[in-house]
C-alpha positions as a Markdown table, in Angstrom:
| # | Residue | x | y | z |
|---|---|---|---|---|
| 1 | Met | 89.2 | 54.6 | -155.3 |
| 2 | Glu | 91.6 | 57.5 | -155.1 |
| 3 | Asn | 90.4 | 58.9 | -158.4 |
| 4 | Leu | 86.8 | 59.3 | -157.4 |
| 5 | Asn | 85.0 | 62.5 | -156.3 |
| 6 | Val | 84.7 | 62.9 | -152.5 |
| 7 | Asn | 82.4 | 64.6 | -150.2 |
| 8 | Asn | 83.1 | 65.4 | -146.5 |
| 9 | Ser | 79.8 | 64.3 | -145.1 |
| 10 | Asp | 80.9 | 64.2 | -141.5 |
| 11 | Lys | 84.1 | 64.8 | -139.5 |
| 12 | Asn | 85.3 | 61.2 | -139.6 |
| 13 | Asn | 84.5 | 59.9 | -143.1 |
| 14 | Val | 85.3 | 60.9 | -146.6 |
| 15 | Tyr | 82.6 | 59.5 | -148.9 |
| 16 | His | 83.2 | 58.6 | -152.6 |
| 17 | Lys | 80.5 | 59.9 | -154.9 |
| 18 | Ala | 79.6 | 59.0 | -158.5 |
| 19 | Lys | 79.0 | 61.6 | -161.1 |
| 20 | Thr | 75.4 | 62.2 | -162.1 |
| 21 | Trp | 76.0 | 61.0 | -165.7 |
| 22 | Gln | 77.5 | 57.7 | -164.3 |
| 23 | Ile | 74.3 | 57.1 | -162.2 |
| 24 | Ile | 72.1 | 57.9 | -165.2 |
| 25 | Leu | 74.1 | 55.5 | -167.5 |
| 26 | Phe | 73.9 | 52.8 | -164.9 |
| 27 | Ala | 70.1 | 53.3 | -164.6 |
| 28 | Cys | 70.0 | 52.6 | -168.3 |
| 29 | Asn | 70.0 | 49.0 | -167.1 |
| 30 | Gly | 66.3 | 49.6 | -167.3 |
| 31 | Leu | 66.7 | 49.4 | -171.1 |
| 32 | Val | 68.1 | 45.9 | -170.6 |
| 33 | Gly | 65.8 | 44.5 | -167.9 |
| 34 | Met | 62.5 | 46.1 | -168.8 |
| 35 | Ser | 62.8 | 45.6 | -172.6 |
| 36 | Leu | 63.5 | 41.9 | -172.2 |
| 37 | Tyr | 60.8 | 41.7 | -169.5 |
| 38 | Ser | 58.4 | 43.1 | -172.2 |
| 39 | Leu | 59.5 | 40.4 | -174.6 |
| 40 | Ile | 59.3 | 37.5 | -172.1 |
| 41 | Gly | 55.8 | 38.6 | -171.4 |
| 42 | Leu | 55.0 | 37.2 | -174.9 |
| 43 | Ala | 56.5 | 33.8 | -174.0 |
| 44 | Ser | 53.1 | 32.1 | -173.7 |
| 45 | Tyr | 52.3 | 33.2 | -177.3 |
| 46 | Ser | 55.7 | 32.0 | -178.5 |
| 47 | Ala | 55.1 | 28.7 | -176.8 |
| 48 | Asn | 51.7 | 28.2 | -178.4 |
| 49 | Val | 52.3 | 29.7 | -181.8 |
| 50 | Gly | 55.8 | 28.6 | -182.4 |
| 51 | Tyr | 56.0 | 25.3 | -180.6 |
| 52 | Gly | 52.4 | 24.1 | -180.3 |
| 53 | Ile | 52.4 | 23.9 | -176.5 |
| 54 | Ala | 49.0 | 23.9 | -174.8 |
| 55 | Thr | 48.1 | 27.0 | -172.7 |
| 56 | Val | 47.8 | 24.9 | -169.5 |
| 57 | Ala | 51.2 | 23.4 | -170.0 |
| 58 | Val | 52.7 | 26.9 | -170.5 |
| 59 | Gly | 51.6 | 27.9 | -167.0 |
| 60 | Gly | 53.4 | 24.9 | -165.5 |
| 61 | Ile | 56.5 | 25.7 | -167.5 |
| 62 | Leu | 56.6 | 29.3 | -166.4 |
| 63 | Thr | 56.1 | 28.2 | -162.7 |
| 64 | Phe | 59.0 | 25.7 | -163.0 |
| 65 | Thr | 61.3 | 28.3 | -164.5 |
| 66 | Arg | 60.5 | 30.9 | -161.8 |
| 67 | Ile | 61.6 | 28.3 | -159.2 |
| 68 | Leu | 64.7 | 27.7 | -161.2 |
| 69 | Asp | 65.3 | 31.5 | -161.4 |
| 70 | Ala | 65.2 | 31.6 | -157.6 |
| 71 | Ile | 67.7 | 28.8 | -157.2 |
| 72 | Thr | 70.2 | 30.3 | -159.6 |
| 73 | Asp | 70.3 | 33.7 | -157.8 |
| 74 | Pro | 72.5 | 32.7 | -154.9 |
| 75 | Leu | 74.5 | 30.3 | -157.1 |
| 76 | Leu | 75.7 | 33.3 | -159.1 |
| 77 | Ala | 77.5 | 34.6 | -156.0 |
| 78 | Phe | 80.2 | 31.9 | -156.6 |
| 79 | Val | 80.6 | 32.9 | -160.2 |
| 80 | Tyr | 80.7 | 36.6 | -159.2 |
| 81 | Asp | 83.4 | 35.9 | -156.6 |
| 82 | Arg | 85.6 | 34.0 | -159.0 |
| 83 | Val | 85.5 | 36.4 | -162.0 |
| 84 | Asn | 88.5 | 38.7 | -161.4 |
| 85 | Thr | 90.1 | 40.2 | -164.5 |
| 86 | Arg | 92.1 | 43.3 | -165.2 |
| 87 | Trp | 88.9 | 44.7 | -166.7 |
| 88 | Gly | 87.0 | 44.0 | -163.5 |
| 89 | Lys | 83.9 | 41.7 | -163.3 |
| 90 | Ile | 80.8 | 43.9 | -163.7 |
| 91 | Arg | 81.1 | 44.5 | -167.4 |
| 92 | Ile | 82.3 | 40.9 | -168.1 |
| 93 | Leu | 79.3 | 39.4 | -166.3 |
| 94 | Ile | 76.7 | 41.8 | -167.7 |
| 95 | Val | 77.9 | 41.4 | -171.3 |
| 96 | Ala | 78.2 | 37.6 | -170.9 |
| 97 | Gly | 74.8 | 37.4 | -169.4 |
| 98 | Trp | 73.2 | 39.5 | -172.1 |
| 99 | Ile | 74.8 | 37.4 | -174.8 |
| 100 | Ile | 73.3 | 34.3 | -173.3 |
| 101 | Glu | 69.9 | 36.0 | -172.9 |
| 102 | Ala | 70.0 | 37.3 | -176.5 |
| 103 | Ile | 70.9 | 33.9 | -178.0 |
| 104 | Ala | 68.2 | 32.2 | -176.0 |
| 105 | Leu | 65.5 | 34.7 | -176.8 |
| 106 | Phe | 66.3 | 34.9 | -180.5 |
| 107 | Cys | 66.2 | 31.1 | -180.8 |
| 108 | Met | 63.0 | 31.0 | -178.7 |
| 109 | Phe | 61.1 | 33.7 | -180.6 |
| 110 | Ser | 62.6 | 33.5 | -184.1 |
| 111 | Gly | 65.4 | 31.1 | -184.9 |
| 112 | Phe | 63.7 | 27.8 | -183.9 |
| 113 | Ser | 60.1 | 29.0 | -183.6 |
| 114 | Ser | 57.5 | 27.7 | -186.0 |
| 115 | Lys | 60.0 | 25.2 | -187.5 |
| 116 | Gly | 58.5 | 22.0 | -186.1 |
| 117 | His | 60.2 | 21.9 | -182.7 |
| 118 | Gly | 58.3 | 21.1 | -179.6 |
| 119 | Leu | 58.2 | 21.5 | -175.8 |
| 120 | Ala | 61.8 | 20.3 | -175.0 |
| 121 | Thr | 63.3 | 22.9 | -177.4 |
| 122 | Phe | 61.2 | 25.7 | -175.9 |
| 123 | Val | 62.0 | 24.7 | -172.3 |
| 124 | Gly | 65.7 | 24.4 | -173.1 |
| 125 | Phe | 65.9 | 27.9 | -174.5 |
| 126 | Tyr | 63.8 | 29.3 | -171.6 |
| 127 | Ile | 66.2 | 27.8 | -169.1 |
| 128 | Leu | 69.1 | 29.3 | -171.0 |
| 129 | Tyr | 67.4 | 32.7 | -170.8 |
| 130 | Val | 66.9 | 32.3 | -167.0 |
| 131 | Ile | 70.7 | 31.7 | -166.6 |
| 132 | Gly | 71.6 | 34.8 | -168.7 |
| 133 | Tyr | 68.9 | 36.9 | -166.9 |
| 134 | Thr | 70.3 | 35.9 | -163.5 |
| 135 | Met | 73.9 | 36.9 | -164.6 |
| 136 | Thr | 72.8 | 40.4 | -165.8 |
| 137 | Asn | 70.2 | 41.1 | -163.1 |
| 138 | Met | 72.2 | 39.9 | -160.1 |
| 139 | Thr | 75.4 | 41.7 | -161.3 |
| 140 | Ala | 73.5 | 44.9 | -161.8 |
| 141 | Leu | 72.1 | 44.7 | -158.2 |
| 142 | Thr | 75.6 | 44.9 | -156.8 |
| 143 | Val | 76.6 | 48.1 | -158.7 |
| 144 | Pro | 74.9 | 50.7 | -156.5 |
| 145 | Asn | 77.2 | 49.8 | -153.6 |
| 146 | Leu | 80.2 | 50.4 | -155.8 |
| 147 | Leu | 79.0 | 53.7 | -157.2 |
| 148 | Thr | 78.8 | 55.6 | -153.9 |
| 149 | Asn | 78.8 | 55.1 | -150.2 |
| 150 | Asp | 77.5 | 58.7 | -149.6 |
| 151 | Pro | 74.2 | 58.3 | -147.6 |
| 152 | Lys | 72.7 | 61.3 | -149.4 |
| 153 | Gln | 73.5 | 60.1 | -152.9 |
| 154 | Arg | 72.7 | 56.4 | -152.6 |
| 155 | Pro | 68.9 | 56.9 | -152.6 |
| 156 | Thr | 69.1 | 59.0 | -155.8 |
| 157 | Ile | 70.2 | 55.9 | -157.7 |
| 158 | Gly | 66.8 | 54.5 | -157.1 |
| 159 | Val | 65.2 | 57.6 | -158.5 |
| 160 | Trp | 66.9 | 57.2 | -161.8 |
| 161 | Gln | 66.1 | 53.5 | -161.9 |
| 162 | Thr | 62.5 | 54.4 | -161.3 |
| 163 | Val | 62.4 | 56.8 | -164.2 |
| 164 | Phe | 63.7 | 54.1 | -166.6 |
| 165 | Asn | 61.6 | 51.3 | -165.1 |
| 166 | Tyr | 58.5 | 53.3 | -165.7 |
| 167 | Leu | 59.2 | 54.8 | -169.1 |
| 168 | Val | 60.9 | 51.9 | -170.9 |
| 169 | Pro | 57.9 | 49.4 | -170.6 |
| 170 | Ile | 55.4 | 52.1 | -171.4 |
| 171 | Thr | 57.3 | 53.2 | -174.5 |
| 172 | Leu | 57.9 | 49.6 | -175.6 |
| 173 | Ser | 54.2 | 48.8 | -175.1 |
| 174 | Ile | 53.3 | 51.6 | -177.4 |
| 175 | Ala | 55.9 | 50.5 | -180.0 |
| 176 | Leu | 54.9 | 46.8 | -179.8 |
| 177 | Asn | 51.1 | 47.1 | -179.6 |
| 178 | Val | 50.2 | 50.4 | -181.3 |
| 179 | Ile | 52.9 | 50.6 | -184.0 |
| 180 | Leu | 54.2 | 47.1 | -184.6 |
| 181 | Leu | 51.2 | 44.8 | -184.0 |
| 182 | Pro | 48.9 | 46.4 | -186.7 |
| 183 | Lys | 51.7 | 45.9 | -189.3 |
| 184 | Phe | 51.4 | 42.2 | -188.8 |
| 185 | Gly | 47.6 | 41.9 | -189.1 |
| 186 | Gly | 46.8 | 42.7 | -185.4 |
| 187 | Thr | 47.5 | 39.2 | -184.2 |
| 188 | Tyr | 50.4 | 37.6 | -182.2 |
| 189 | Asn | 51.6 | 35.6 | -185.2 |
| 190 | Gln | 55.1 | 34.3 | -185.9 |
| 191 | Ala | 56.1 | 37.4 | -188.0 |
| 192 | Tyr | 55.1 | 39.7 | -185.2 |
| 193 | Leu | 57.0 | 37.7 | -182.5 |
| 194 | Ser | 60.1 | 37.7 | -184.6 |
| 195 | Ala | 59.9 | 41.5 | -185.1 |
| 196 | Ala | 59.2 | 42.1 | -181.4 |
| 197 | Cys | 62.3 | 40.0 | -180.6 |
| 198 | Ile | 64.6 | 42.0 | -182.8 |
| 199 | Leu | 63.3 | 45.3 | -181.5 |
| 200 | Thr | 63.6 | 44.5 | -177.8 |
| 201 | Leu | 67.1 | 42.9 | -178.3 |
| 202 | Ala | 68.3 | 46.1 | -180.0 |
| 203 | Val | 67.0 | 48.2 | -177.2 |
| 204 | Ser | 68.6 | 46.0 | -174.6 |
| 205 | Ala | 71.9 | 46.0 | -176.5 |
| 206 | Leu | 72.0 | 49.8 | -176.3 |
| 207 | Gly | 71.3 | 49.6 | -172.6 |
| 208 | Val | 74.2 | 47.1 | -172.1 |
| 209 | Val | 76.6 | 49.5 | -173.9 |
| 210 | Leu | 75.5 | 52.5 | -171.8 |
| 211 | Val | 75.7 | 50.6 | -168.5 |
| 212 | Cys | 79.2 | 49.4 | -169.3 |
| 213 | Ile | 80.3 | 53.0 | -169.9 |
| 214 | Gly | 78.7 | 54.2 | -166.7 |
| 215 | Val | 80.4 | 51.6 | -164.5 |
| 216 | Ser | 83.8 | 51.5 | -166.2 |
| 217 | Glu | 85.5 | 53.8 | -163.6 |
| 218 | Tyr | 84.4 | 51.5 | -160.8 |
| 219 | Asp | 84.8 | 48.1 | -162.4 |
| 220 | Lys | 88.4 | 47.6 | -161.2 |
| 221 | Pro | 89.9 | 44.6 | -159.3 |
| 222 | Glu | 90.9 | 46.7 | -156.3 |
| 223 | Asn | 87.2 | 47.6 | -155.6 |
| 224 | Phe | 86.2 | 44.0 | -155.1 |
| 225 | Lys | 88.9 | 43.0 | -152.5 |
| 226 | Asn | 88.1 | 41.7 | -149.1 |
| 227 | Ile | 89.7 | 43.4 | -146.1 |
| 228 | Thr | 90.3 | 40.2 | -144.1 |
| 229 | Ala | 93.8 | 38.9 | -143.3 |
| 230 | Asn | 93.4 | 36.4 | -146.1 |
| 231 | Lys | 92.3 | 38.6 | -148.9 |
| 232 | Glu | 92.3 | 35.8 | -151.5 |
| 233 | Glu | 90.0 | 33.6 | -149.5 |
| 234 | Lys | 87.2 | 32.3 | -151.8 |
| 235 | Leu | 83.5 | 32.5 | -151.1 |
| 236 | Ser | 82.0 | 29.4 | -149.5 |
| 237 | Ile | 78.6 | 28.1 | -148.4 |
| 238 | Lys | 79.6 | 29.0 | -144.9 |
| 239 | Asp | 79.7 | 32.7 | -145.9 |
| 240 | Met | 76.2 | 32.6 | -147.2 |
| 241 | Val | 74.9 | 30.8 | -144.1 |
| 242 | Ser | 76.6 | 33.3 | -141.9 |
| 243 | Ala | 75.1 | 36.3 | -143.8 |
| 244 | Val | 71.6 | 35.0 | -143.0 |
| 245 | Lys | 72.3 | 33.5 | -139.6 |
| 246 | Glu | 74.5 | 36.2 | -138.0 |
| 247 | Asn | 73.8 | 39.4 | -139.8 |
| 248 | Lys | 70.8 | 40.8 | -137.8 |
| 249 | Pro | 70.1 | 43.8 | -140.0 |
| 250 | Phe | 70.0 | 41.5 | -143.0 |
| 251 | Gln | 67.5 | 39.3 | -141.2 |
| 252 | Cys | 65.3 | 42.3 | -140.4 |
| 253 | Tyr | 65.5 | 43.4 | -144.1 |
| 254 | Ile | 64.4 | 39.9 | -145.3 |
| 255 | Val | 61.4 | 39.9 | -143.0 |
| 256 | Ala | 60.4 | 43.4 | -144.0 |
| 257 | Ala | 60.9 | 43.2 | -147.7 |
| 258 | Ala | 59.6 | 39.7 | -148.2 |
| 259 | Ser | 56.4 | 40.4 | -146.2 |
| 260 | Asp | 55.8 | 43.5 | -148.3 |
| 261 | Lys | 56.6 | 41.6 | -151.5 |
| 262 | Ile | 54.1 | 38.8 | -151.1 |
| 263 | Ala | 51.3 | 41.4 | -150.3 |
| 264 | Gln | 52.3 | 43.4 | -153.4 |
| 265 | Gln | 52.4 | 40.3 | -155.6 |
| 266 | Val | 48.9 | 39.2 | -154.4 |
| 267 | Ala | 47.4 | 42.7 | -155.0 |
| 268 | Ser | 49.0 | 42.7 | -158.5 |
| 269 | Gln | 47.2 | 39.5 | -159.6 |
| 270 | Ser | 44.8 | 40.2 | -162.4 |
| 271 | Ile | 41.9 | 38.5 | -160.5 |
| 272 | Val | 42.4 | 40.9 | -157.6 |
| 273 | Gly | 42.3 | 43.8 | -160.1 |
| 274 | Thr | 39.1 | 42.4 | -161.5 |
| 275 | Leu | 37.6 | 42.2 | -158.1 |
| 276 | Leu | 38.4 | 45.8 | -157.2 |
| 277 | Ala | 37.9 | 47.6 | -160.5 |
| 278 | Gly | 35.5 | 45.3 | -162.3 |
| 279 | Ile | 33.1 | 44.3 | -159.4 |
| 280 | Val | 33.5 | 46.6 | -156.4 |
| 281 | Ile | 33.9 | 49.8 | -158.4 |
| 282 | Gly | 32.4 | 48.6 | -161.7 |
| 283 | Asn | 34.8 | 50.4 | -164.0 |
| 284 | Met | 37.7 | 48.3 | -165.4 |
| 285 | Gly | 39.0 | 51.2 | -167.4 |
| 286 | Leu | 39.7 | 53.2 | -164.3 |
| 287 | Ser | 42.7 | 51.1 | -163.3 |
| 288 | Thr | 44.3 | 51.5 | -166.7 |
| 289 | Ile | 43.8 | 55.3 | -166.5 |
| 290 | Leu | 45.4 | 55.3 | -163.0 |
| 291 | Asn | 48.4 | 53.4 | -164.3 |
| 292 | Met | 49.0 | 56.0 | -166.9 |
| 293 | Ile | 48.5 | 59.1 | -164.8 |
| 294 | Ala | 50.6 | 57.6 | -161.9 |
| 295 | Ile | 53.9 | 57.9 | -163.7 |
| 296 | Leu | 54.8 | 61.5 | -163.0 |
| 297 | Pro | 53.6 | 61.4 | -159.3 |
| 298 | Ala | 55.6 | 58.2 | -158.8 |
| 299 | Ile | 58.8 | 59.9 | -160.1 |
| 300 | Leu | 58.2 | 63.0 | -158.0 |
| 301 | Phe | 57.6 | 60.9 | -154.8 |
| 302 | Ala | 60.8 | 58.9 | -155.6 |
| 303 | Val | 62.8 | 62.2 | -155.7 |
| 304 | Phe | 61.2 | 63.4 | -152.5 |
| 305 | Gly | 61.7 | 59.9 | -150.9 |
| 306 | Ala | 65.4 | 59.9 | -151.9 |
| 307 | Arg | 66.0 | 63.3 | -150.3 |
| 308 | Tyr | 64.2 | 62.2 | -147.1 |
| 309 | Ala | 66.3 | 59.0 | -146.9 |
| 310 | Gly | 69.5 | 61.0 | -147.5 |
| 311 | Lys | 68.7 | 63.2 | -144.6 |
| 312 | His | 67.2 | 60.8 | -142.1 |
| 313 | Gly | 68.8 | 57.4 | -143.2 |
| 314 | Asn | 67.3 | 54.5 | -145.0 |
| 315 | Lys | 66.0 | 52.6 | -141.9 |
| 316 | Glu | 64.1 | 55.6 | -140.6 |
| 317 | Ser | 62.8 | 56.4 | -144.1 |
| 318 | Ile | 61.5 | 52.8 | -144.5 |
| 319 | Thr | 59.7 | 53.1 | -141.1 |
| 320 | Thr | 58.2 | 56.5 | -141.7 |
| 321 | Trp | 56.8 | 55.8 | -145.1 |
| 322 | Thr | 55.6 | 52.4 | -144.0 |
| 323 | Trp | 53.5 | 54.1 | -141.3 |
| 324 | Ala | 52.2 | 56.4 | -144.0 |
| 325 | Cys | 51.2 | 53.5 | -146.2 |
| 326 | Met | 49.3 | 51.9 | -143.3 |
| 327 | Gly | 47.5 | 55.1 | -142.5 |
| 328 | Ile | 46.4 | 55.8 | -146.1 |
| 329 | Ser | 45.3 | 52.1 | -146.7 |
| 330 | Ala | 43.2 | 52.2 | -143.5 |
| 331 | Gly | 41.7 | 55.4 | -144.8 |
| 332 | Leu | 40.9 | 53.8 | -148.2 |
| 333 | Ile | 39.2 | 50.8 | -146.4 |
| 334 | Ala | 37.1 | 53.2 | -144.3 |
| 335 | Phe | 36.3 | 55.2 | -147.5 |
| 336 | Phe | 35.0 | 52.2 | -149.3 |
| 337 | Gly | 33.1 | 51.1 | -146.2 |
| 338 | Val | 31.0 | 54.3 | -145.9 |
| 339 | Ile | 30.2 | 54.9 | -149.5 |
| 340 | Asp | 28.6 | 53.1 | -152.4 |
| 341 | Pro | 31.7 | 52.1 | -154.2 |
| 342 | His | 29.9 | 52.1 | -157.6 |
| 343 | His | 29.9 | 55.9 | -157.3 |
| 344 | Ile | 33.6 | 55.8 | -157.9 |
| 345 | Ala | 32.9 | 54.5 | -161.4 |
| 346 | Thr | 31.6 | 57.8 | -162.7 |
| 347 | Phe | 33.4 | 61.2 | -162.6 |
| 348 | Gly | 32.6 | 63.1 | -159.4 |
| 349 | Pro | 33.7 | 63.7 | -155.8 |
| 350 | Met | 34.0 | 60.0 | -155.0 |
| 351 | Met | 36.2 | 59.2 | -158.0 |
| 352 | Ile | 38.4 | 62.3 | -157.2 |
| 353 | Ile | 38.9 | 61.2 | -153.6 |
| 354 | Tyr | 39.6 | 57.6 | -154.6 |
| 355 | Val | 42.1 | 58.6 | -157.3 |
| 356 | Ala | 43.9 | 61.1 | -155.0 |
| 357 | Leu | 44.2 | 58.6 | -152.1 |
| 358 | Thr | 45.4 | 55.9 | -154.5 |
| 359 | Leu | 48.1 | 58.2 | -156.0 |
| 360 | Ile | 49.3 | 59.2 | -152.5 |
| 361 | Leu | 49.4 | 55.6 | -151.4 |
| 362 | Asn | 51.4 | 54.7 | -154.5 |
| 363 | Gly | 53.7 | 57.6 | -153.8 |
| 364 | Ala | 54.3 | 56.5 | -150.2 |
| 365 | Lys | 55.1 | 52.9 | -151.5 |
| 366 | Met | 57.6 | 54.5 | -153.9 |
| 367 | Cys | 59.3 | 56.2 | -151.0 |
| 368 | Val | 59.6 | 52.8 | -149.2 |
| 369 | Thr | 61.0 | 51.2 | -152.4 |
| 370 | Thr | 63.6 | 54.0 | -152.9 |
| 371 | Ala | 64.8 | 53.5 | -149.3 |
| 372 | Asn | 64.8 | 49.7 | -149.6 |
| 373 | Ser | 67.0 | 49.9 | -152.7 |
| 374 | Ala | 69.6 | 52.1 | -150.9 |
| 375 | Phe | 69.4 | 50.0 | -147.7 |
| 376 | Val | 70.7 | 47.0 | -149.6 |
| 377 | Ser | 73.9 | 48.9 | -150.2 |
| 378 | Asp | 74.1 | 49.6 | -146.5 |
| 379 | Leu | 73.7 | 45.9 | -145.7 |
| 380 | Ile | 76.6 | 45.0 | -148.1 |
| 381 | Asp | 78.8 | 47.5 | -146.3 |
| 382 | Tyr | 77.7 | 46.3 | -142.9 |
| 383 | Glu | 78.7 | 42.7 | -143.9 |
| 384 | Leu | 82.0 | 44.0 | -145.1 |
| 385 | Asp | 82.6 | 45.7 | -141.8 |
| 386 | Arg | 81.4 | 42.6 | -139.8 |
| 387 | Thr | 83.4 | 39.9 | -141.6 |
| 388 | Gly | 85.9 | 41.8 | -143.8 |
| 389 | Lys | 84.4 | 40.1 | -146.9 |
| 390 | Phe | 83.0 | 42.0 | -149.8 |
| 391 | Ile | 80.2 | 39.7 | -150.9 |
| 392 | Pro | 77.4 | 41.8 | -152.6 |
| 393 | Ala | 76.2 | 39.0 | -154.8 |
| 394 | Val | 75.7 | 36.8 | -151.7 |
| 395 | Met | 73.5 | 39.5 | -150.1 |
| 396 | Thr | 71.4 | 40.2 | -153.1 |
| 397 | Gly | 71.3 | 36.6 | -154.3 |
| 398 | Thr | 70.3 | 35.2 | -150.9 |
| 399 | Tyr | 67.5 | 37.7 | -150.5 |
| 400 | Asn | 66.2 | 37.1 | -154.0 |
| 401 | Leu | 66.1 | 33.4 | -153.4 |
| 402 | Ile | 63.9 | 33.9 | -150.3 |
| 403 | Asp | 61.9 | 36.7 | -152.0 |
| 404 | Lys | 61.0 | 34.6 | -155.1 |
| 405 | Ile | 60.1 | 31.5 | -153.1 |
| 406 | Val | 57.8 | 33.6 | -150.8 |
| 407 | Ser | 56.2 | 35.6 | -153.7 |
| 408 | Ala | 55.6 | 32.3 | -155.6 |
| 409 | Phe | 52.8 | 31.7 | -153.1 |
| 410 | Ser | 51.0 | 34.9 | -154.2 |
| 411 | Val | 49.0 | 33.1 | -157.0 |
| 412 | Val | 47.9 | 30.4 | -154.5 |
| 413 | Ile | 46.8 | 33.0 | -152.0 |
| 414 | Ala | 44.8 | 35.0 | -154.6 |
| 415 | Thr | 43.1 | 32.0 | -156.2 |
| 416 | Gly | 42.5 | 30.4 | -152.8 |
| 417 | Ala | 40.9 | 33.6 | -151.4 |
| 418 | Val | 38.5 | 34.1 | -154.3 |
| 419 | Ala | 37.5 | 30.4 | -154.0 |
| 420 | Leu | 36.4 | 31.2 | -150.5 |
| 421 | Val | 33.9 | 33.7 | -151.8 |
| 422 | Gly | 32.4 | 31.4 | -154.4 |
| 423 | Tyr | 34.7 | 31.3 | -157.3 |
| 424 | Thr | 35.6 | 27.6 | -157.2 |
| 425 | Gln | 34.9 | 26.7 | -160.9 |
| 426 | Thr | 35.2 | 30.1 | -162.6 |
| 427 | Leu | 37.3 | 33.3 | -162.2 |
| 428 | Pro | 35.9 | 36.8 | -161.3 |
| 429 | Gln | 34.6 | 38.7 | -164.3 |
| 430 | Pro | 33.8 | 42.4 | -164.7 |
| 431 | Gly | 30.2 | 43.0 | -163.9 |
| 432 | Asp | 29.7 | 40.1 | -161.5 |
| 433 | Pro | 27.2 | 40.9 | -158.7 |
| 434 | Leu | 28.9 | 42.6 | -155.7 |
| 435 | Thr | 28.2 | 40.7 | -152.5 |
| 436 | Arg | 29.3 | 41.5 | -149.0 |
| 437 | Ser | 31.8 | 38.6 | -148.9 |
| 438 | Ile | 33.3 | 39.7 | -152.2 |
| 439 | Phe | 33.6 | 43.3 | -151.0 |
| 440 | Trp | 35.5 | 42.4 | -147.8 |
| 441 | Met | 37.7 | 39.8 | -149.5 |
| 442 | Thr | 38.7 | 42.4 | -152.0 |
| 443 | Met | 39.5 | 44.9 | -149.3 |
| 444 | Phe | 41.6 | 42.3 | -147.6 |
| 445 | Leu | 43.5 | 41.3 | -150.7 |
| 446 | Gln | 44.1 | 44.8 | -151.9 |
| 447 | Tyr | 44.8 | 46.6 | -148.7 |
| 448 | Gly | 44.5 | 44.3 | -145.6 |
| 449 | Leu | 47.2 | 41.9 | -146.6 |
| 450 | Ala | 49.5 | 44.8 | -147.3 |
| 451 | Met | 48.9 | 46.2 | -143.9 |
| 452 | Ile | 49.9 | 42.9 | -142.3 |
| 453 | Gly | 53.1 | 43.0 | -144.3 |
| 454 | Trp | 53.7 | 46.6 | -143.2 |
| 455 | Ile | 53.2 | 45.6 | -139.6 |
| 456 | Cys | 55.9 | 43.0 | -140.1 |
| 457 | Thr | 58.2 | 45.7 | -141.5 |
| 458 | Ile | 57.6 | 48.0 | -138.5 |
| 459 | Val | 58.4 | 45.2 | -136.1 |
| 460 | Ala | 61.5 | 44.1 | -138.0 |
| 461 | Met | 62.9 | 47.7 | -138.4 |
| 462 | Arg | 62.5 | 48.2 | -134.6 |
| 463 | Lys | 64.9 | 45.4 | -134.1 |
| 464 | Cys | 67.3 | 46.7 | -136.7 |
| 465 | Asp | 70.2 | 48.7 | -135.4 |
| 466 | Leu | 71.5 | 50.0 | -138.8 |
| 467 | Thr | 70.5 | 53.6 | -138.3 |
| 468 | Lys | 72.0 | 56.6 | -140.2 |
| 469 | Glu | 74.3 | 57.2 | -137.2 |
| 470 | Glu | 75.5 | 53.6 | -137.1 |
| 471 | Met | 76.2 | 53.7 | -140.9 |
| 472 | Val | 78.5 | 56.6 | -140.3 |
| 473 | Lys | 80.5 | 54.4 | -137.9 |
| 474 | Val | 80.4 | 51.5 | -140.3 |
| 475 | Gln | 81.9 | 53.6 | -143.1 |
| 476 | His | 84.6 | 54.9 | -140.7 |
| 477 | Arg | 85.5 | 51.4 | -139.6 |
| 478 | Ile | 85.7 | 50.1 | -143.2 |
| 479 | Ser | 87.9 | 53.1 | -144.1 |
| 480 | Glu | 90.3 | 52.4 | -141.2 |
| 481 | Lys | 90.4 | 48.6 | -142.0 |
| 482 | Lys | 91.2 | 49.3 | -145.6 |
| 483 | Lys | 94.0 | 51.7 | -144.6 |
| 484 | Ala | 95.4 | 49.1 | -142.3 |
| 485 | Ala | 95.2 | 46.4 | -144.9 |
| 486 | Lys | 97.0 | 48.6 | -147.4 |
| 487 | Glu | 99.8 | 49.3 | -145.0 |
| 488 | Cys | 100.2 | 45.6 | -144.4 |
| 489 | Ala | 100.3 | 44.7 | -148.1 |
């Protein structure tokens, strides 16, 4: 990468850095992912309105496709490894994946919808969408490693991604529900679904163009080469097994991130939100208000978290902010335990304290997320140093497989937990009586389970040797190996 900007971050290494506009354009991937995420959120309506599929069957279909999505993630690594053109591979795979997604979604929501087709047609297009989504999403996850290896700059990529990942769905939600929906009678009919499809595909197409421009300087064959003696050696199952079995920092990351993810997924279930806001607090509208006012603080925390990670390293940043999350969560449990939580429902000191603690907790979580995103790039470089093989898709795909399988249990945990407190035939509803068992189960699902996940993170990170100082050595060794390989070529 001789044509890239460099920064002498230490005496031994010369880091390559991306320009700010390149990072911003790459972060425009949020226009792709989040816009199509907004559209696929209407899949149950499309299935029912356009294909006559019963609501119960829709749930089963979506569960099946999520499992399929998990399986396709590591499989893409083999495609990623074998796509080598003079135009690179990132743009080829992102564009190809988006085209597959766009065709599948257009057919699902408009082209074949409400034309007499049934379950098989819907499922077929949904599977096609999953394949396209995997290509674009997994390829995008490998880009940060290519953009920069500067430890101070890597976390800033997560900041810009946060900006787009927050603003795009909110903007589209307004466009779809406030502007578009009333024009079609205020119901999720076929005309509305078709219009929503066209709008989101147009937004995602713009995102694809911007991402391709942003990564063009880095999407070159020489940036994907191994530094082993046999540079042309193709990826094998053995490489994937080795990455999980022998890469200790990767093992630590899987434990830390997966344990956090399952707790996060459980807490995000609508029934848990109903327990907390609708029953314990008694004000369902408060959670909606919190989501709106949390945008700016989340971005500010992401910026601060990125700077902290750049100064102290991603491992230390994950550990520090995880401790902060645990402390704040413990404080929230204690706060709920000593007050009448219904006082939070009306404006006053209790609401102010709750909102402040919640925003600070969300901010600390954002700092962990920012460091986690940058840490993935460190892991890819560590594997390159360890084996001489550049296999970013293996690292991201293998983790996603484990992550999605683990997080799939979140619905079972949430529904099973509420069944233990009496909701065996019905689901929690706002205004239900608050009992002691419901209160403590809510505290466990919202905060306690997360604390268990954070304890797993602390333990895992203690066993991880990939500190900031070690990453300096890793980058130095990679640089020396590349020089040696170039001399031997």
